[in-house]
C-alpha positions as CSV (number, residue, x, y, z in Angstrom):
1,M,42.6,-6.9,-11.8
2,L,40.9,-6.3,-8.4
3,G,37.8,-8.4,-9.0
4,Q,35.0,-9.4,-11.1
5,G,31.2,-9.1,-10.8
6,G,28.0,-9.2,-12.8
7,L,28.7,-5.7,-14.3
8,G,32.1,-6.4,-15.4
9,S,35.7,-6.4,-14.2
10,V,37.4,-4.0,-11.8
11,Y,41.0,-2.9,-12.3
12,K,43.5,-0.8,-10.2
13,G,44.4,2.2,-12.3
14,V,46.0,5.6,-12.1
15,I,44.5,8.9,-12.8
16,L,47.0,11.1,-14.8
17,P,48.5,13.5,-14.4
18,R,47.9,13.6,-10.7
19,D,49.1,9.9,-10.2
20,I,46.1,9.0,-8.0
21,Y,45.1,5.5,-7.8
22,A,41.6,4.6,-8.9
23,A,39.3,1.5,-9.3
24,V,38.2,1.3,-12.9
25,K,35.0,-0.7,-13.6
26,M,34.9,-1.9,-17.2
27,L,31.3,-2.5,-17.8
28,S,30.3,-5.6,-19.7
29,Y,26.6,-4.7,-20.2
30,K,25.5,-2.7,-23.4
31,C,23.9,0.7,-23.1
32,D,23.7,3.6,-25.5
33,G,25.8,6.8,-24.9
34,E,23.0,8.9,-23.8
35,E,21.8,6.3,-21.2
36,F,25.2,5.9,-19.9
37,I,25.7,9.7,-19.5
38,N,22.4,10.0,-17.7
39,E,23.5,7.2,-15.3
40,V,26.8,8.7,-14.6
41,A,25.2,12.1,-13.9
42,T,22.9,10.7,-11.3
43,I,25.7,8.7,-9.6
44,G,27.9,11.7,-9.7
45,R,25.6,13.6,-7.5
46,I,26.1,11.1,-4.5
47,H,28.6,12.5,-2.1
48,H,28.8,11.0,1.3
49,I,31.8,9.8,3.5
50,N,30.3,6.2,3.7
51,V,29.6,6.0,0.0
52,V,32.3,5.1,-2.6
53,R,32.8,8.3,-4.8
54,L,32.7,8.3,-8.5
55,A,35.7,10.2,-9.8
56,G,35.0,10.1,-13.5
57,F,34.0,7.8,-16.5
58,C,35.3,6.8,-19.9
59,S,33.3,6.2,-23.1
60,E,34.7,5.2,-26.3
61,E,32.5,3.8,-29.0
62,M,30.9,0.8,-27.2
63,R,33.4,0.6,-24.5
64,R,32.3,2.0,-21.1
65,A,34.0,2.4,-17.7
66,L,33.4,4.0,-14.4
67,V,36.3,5.4,-12.4
68,Y,35.9,5.3,-8.6
69,E,38.1,6.4,-5.7
70,Y,40.5,3.5,-4.8
71,M,39.8,1.7,-1.5
72,P,43.3,0.4,-0.3
73,R,42.0,-1.8,2.4
74,G,39.7,-4.0,0.1
75,S,36.2,-5.3,1.0
76,L,34.9,-6.1,4.5
77,D,34.5,-9.8,3.7
78,K,38.2,-10.6,3.9
79,Y,38.3,-9.2,7.5
80,I,35.1,-10.6,9.0
81,F,35.4,-14.0,7.5
82,S,39.1,-14.6,8.4
83,S,40.2,-17.2,10.8
84,E,41.4,-14.6,13.3
85,R,39.4,-11.7,14.4
86,S,40.5,-8.6,12.6
87,F,38.5,-6.0,14.5
88,S,37.5,-5.2,18.2
89,W,33.8,-5.2,19.0
90,H,34.0,-1.4,19.3
91,K,35.5,-1.1,15.8
92,L,32.9,-3.5,14.3
93,N,30.2,-1.4,15.8
94,E,31.8,1.7,14.3
95,I,32.0,0.1,10.9
96,A,28.3,-1.1,11.3
97,L,27.3,2.5,12.0
98,G,29.2,4.0,9.0
99,I,27.5,1.5,6.6
100,T,24.1,2.4,8.1
101,R,24.7,6.0,7.4
102,G,25.8,5.4,3.9
103,I,22.7,3.4,3.1
104,N,20.4,5.9,5.0
105,Y,21.9,8.7,2.7
106,L,21.2,6.6,-0.4
107,H,17.6,6.1,0.8
108,Q,16.7,9.7,1.7
109,G,19.8,11.9,1.7
110,Y,19.2,13.8,-1.6
111,D,16.5,14.2,-4.2
112,M,16.6,10.8,-5.7
113,Q,16.1,7.6,-3.8
114,S,18.7,4.8,-4.5
115,L,17.9,1.4,-3.7
116,H,20.9,-0.9,-3.6
117,F,19.5,-4.4,-3.4
118,D,22.9,-6.0,-3.1
119,I,24.2,-5.0,0.3
120,K,26.7,-7.7,1.4
121,P,30.4,-7.7,2.8
122,H,31.9,-7.8,-0.7
123,N,30.2,-4.5,-1.6
124,I,31.5,-2.8,1.6
125,L,34.9,-1.3,0.8
126,L,37.4,0.2,3.5
127,D,39.6,3.2,3.0
128,D,43.1,3.6,4.7
129,N,41.5,4.3,8.1
130,F,39.1,1.4,7.7
131,V,36.3,3.8,7.2
132,P,33.4,1.8,5.4
133,K,32.1,2.8,2.1
134,V,29.0,1.3,0.4
135,A,29.9,0.3,-3.2
136,D,28.7,-1.4,-6.3
137,F,25.4,-0.1,-7.4
138,G,25.1,-2.7,-10.1
139,L,21.5,-3.7,-9.0
140,A,20.4,-0.3,-7.6
141,K,17.8,1.6,-9.4
142,L,17.1,5.2,-9.0
143,Y,13.6,6.5,-8.3
144,P,12.0,9.8,-7.4
145,R,11.5,10.1,-3.7
146,D,7.7,9.6,-3.8
147,K,8.0,6.2,-5.0
148,S,7.4,3.5,-2.4
149,F,8.3,0.3,-4.3
150,V,9.7,-0.9,-7.5
151,S,9.1,-3.5,-10.2
152,E,10.3,-7.1,-9.4
153,R,11.4,-7.5,-12.9
154,A,14.2,-5.1,-12.2
155,L,15.6,-7.0,-9.3
156,Q,18.1,-9.7,-8.9
157,G,19.8,-10.4,-5.5
158,A,22.7,-12.3,-3.9
159,V,21.9,-15.7,-2.5
160,G,21.5,-15.7,1.3
161,Y,20.7,-12.0,1.4
162,I,17.5,-11.6,-0.6
163,A,14.4,-10.3,1.3
164,P,11.4,-12.4,1.2
165,E,9.2,-9.9,-0.6
166,M,11.6,-10.0,-3.6
167,V,10.6,-13.5,-4.1
168,S,6.8,-13.4,-3.1
169,R,4.7,-10.3,-2.9
170,S,2.6,-12.0,-0.3
171,F,5.4,-10.9,2.1
172,G,4.8,-7.1,1.3
173,V,6.1,-4.6,-1.4
174,I,9.6,-4.2,-2.4
175,S,11.0,-0.9,-1.0
176,R,13.8,0.5,1.1
177,K,12.9,-2.1,3.6
178,S,14.4,-4.7,1.3
179,D,17.8,-3.1,1.7
180,V,17.2,-3.1,5.4
181,Y,16.8,-6.9,5.3
182,N,20.0,-7.1,3.2
183,F,21.9,-5.1,5.9
184,G,20.4,-7.2,8.8
185,T,22.0,-10.3,7.3
186,L,25.2,-8.4,7.0
187,L,25.1,-7.4,10.7
188,L,24.7,-11.0,11.8
189,E,27.7,-12.1,9.6
190,M,29.7,-9.4,11.2
191,A,28.8,-10.6,14.7
192,G,29.5,-14.2,14.0
193,G,32.1,-14.2,11.5
194,R,30.2,-16.6,9.4
195,K,28.6,-16.5,6.0
196,N,24.8,-16.7,6.0
197,A,24.8,-18.9,2.8
198,D,27.9,-21.1,3.5
199,S,27.8,-24.5,1.9
200,N,30.5,-25.6,4.2
201,A,28.8,-24.9,7.4
202,S,26.0,-26.7,9.2
203,Q,22.6,-27.1,7.6
204,T,21.0,-24.9,10.3
205,Y,19.8,-21.7,8.9
206,Y,22.2,-19.1,10.4
207,P,19.9,-16.4,11.6
208,S,17.9,-19.2,13.3
209,W,21.0,-20.4,15.1
210,V,21.9,-16.8,16.1
211,Y,18.4,-16.4,17.5
212,E,18.7,-19.6,19.4
213,Q,21.8,-18.2,21.2
214,L,19.6,-15.4,22.6
215,I,17.8,-17.3,25.4
216,I,14.9,-15.3,26.8
217,N,13.9,-15.8,30.3
218,H,10.6,-14.7,31.8
219,D,11.7,-11.2,32.7
220,Q,12.8,-10.6,29.0
221,Q,16.4,-10.5,30.1
222,V,18.8,-12.1,27.7
223,E,21.6,-14.5,28.8
224,V,23.7,-15.4,25.9
225,R,26.7,-17.3,24.8
226,E,29.4,-15.8,22.4
227,I,28.4,-16.8,18.8
228,S,31.7,-15.9,17.3
229,S,33.6,-18.8,19.0
230,S,32.9,-22.1,20.5
231,S,33.7,-21.1,24.0
232,A,30.8,-20.7,26.3
233,V,31.6,-17.2,27.7
234,D,29.5,-14.2,28.0
235,M,28.7,-12.4,24.8
236,H,30.2,-8.8,24.5
237,E,27.4,-6.3,24.8
238,L,28.3,-4.9,21.3
239,E,28.1,-8.4,19.8
240,R,24.7,-8.7,21.3
241,K,23.8,-5.4,19.9
242,L,24.7,-6.4,16.4
243,C,22.7,-9.5,16.8
244,L,19.6,-8.0,18.1
245,V,19.6,-5.1,15.5
246,G,20.3,-7.6,12.8
247,L,17.3,-9.9,13.9
248,W,15.0,-6.8,13.9
249,C,16.2,-6.0,10.3
250,I,15.4,-9.5,8.8
251,Q,11.8,-9.6,10.3
252,M,9.8,-11.3,7.5
253,K,7.2,-8.5,7.0
254,P,8.8,-5.2,5.6
255,H,6.7,-3.1,8.1
256,D,8.2,-5.0,11.1
257,R,11.6,-3.8,10.1
258,P,13.1,-0.6,11.2
259,T,14.2,2.2,8.7
260,M,17.9,2.8,8.2
261,S,17.5,6.0,10.3
262,E,16.1,4.0,13.1
263,V,18.9,1.4,12.9
264,I,21.3,4.4,13.4
265,E,19.7,5.3,16.7
266,M,19.6,1.7,17.7
267,L,23.3,1.2,17.1
268,E,24.1,4.5,18.8
269,G,22.1,3.7,21.9
270,D,22.4,1.5,24.8
271,V,22.1,-2.3,24.2
272,D,19.8,-2.6,27.3
273,A,17.3,-0.3,25.6
274,L,16.9,-2.8,22.7
275,Q,13.9,-5.1,22.9
276,V,14.3,-8.6,21.8
277,P,12.5,-9.0,18.3
278,P,9.6,-11.4,17.9
279,R,10.4,-15.0,17.1
280,P,10.8,-15.2,13.5
281,F,9.0,-18.2,11.7
282,F,12.2,-19.6,10.5
283,C,13.0,-20.7,14.1
284,D,11.4,-24.0,15.1
285,G,8.8,-23.7,17.7
286,P,4.9,-23.1,18.0
287,G,3.2,-20.3,16.3
288,D,5.9,-19.7,13.7
289,G,3.4,-19.5,10.9
290,M,5.4,-21.3,8.4
291,P,7.9,-24.2,8.4
292,S,11.6,-23.4,8.0
293,S,11.7,-25.6,4.8
294,V,9.5,-23.0,3.2
295,Y,11.9,-20.2,3.8
296,D,14.9,-22.2,2.6
297,G,13.6,-21.5,-0.9
298,F,14.5,-17.8,-0.4
299,L,18.2,-18.8,0.1
300,L,18.3,-21.0,-3.0
301,F,16.5,-18.9,-5.6
302,T,16.6,-15.4,-6.9
303,P,13.8,-13.8,-9.2
304,L,14.5,-13.6,-12.8
305,S,15.1,-10.3,-14.3
């Protein structure tokens, strides 16, 4: 067994007679044969270097399984949350770009729009060369490209990653920008090597803590400390880039967040060209619009399906 999630258990298997390793997801939810085949047919059309490829499926009476390409390096979380830094800042930026391209493809790369709703380090897998691939579409729903939002009843998200509009429509409609919010949290975790919803960490809301490390002077130039260690040394420019892009992605209102194609441009561009995002309301200070205790509810609760 490689792991277990809401949809079922994942096992390491072998595709015969080619003797190729595969990841076999034994589905625990019930669906009829026609529904399953339709879902597989849609997933099978997704082909991108930064998205895990579906190799095939199994269906026998009520037993269903999806067979994916095997990712020998495992998931991203075991590298970014380790006690020792596994990747250079250049490699982390490269991985972030790959994830962005994969999500952007899911959003607009083919004739159906796939919304993931569960983007987190555990669902980013790495191949032999540490190329990142977006995995686990357990919470994703496929919609025609002309649909701009989806029903809240279909949603459920991971604690610490869920976008505000998935809890309250007063923040906006649920859309591709909800995935952008998930991705922004992922970027901040990659930069700091710390989980956003970590019960063992301090009670300070993590993105708020990151924002406080970006000290803005009157010239809008940013003087920073490294957030990934306790030493007060200058922040690497790529660490700063991940933080700034991540903070743009987790803006409260969906229309204030960039699209994934815009995120690609931001990550490919020069860090000095990035503007500092507006001060989010989860940071203490005048004009925040809402106390941080209100936002804490978004970390503790997820909407019922």
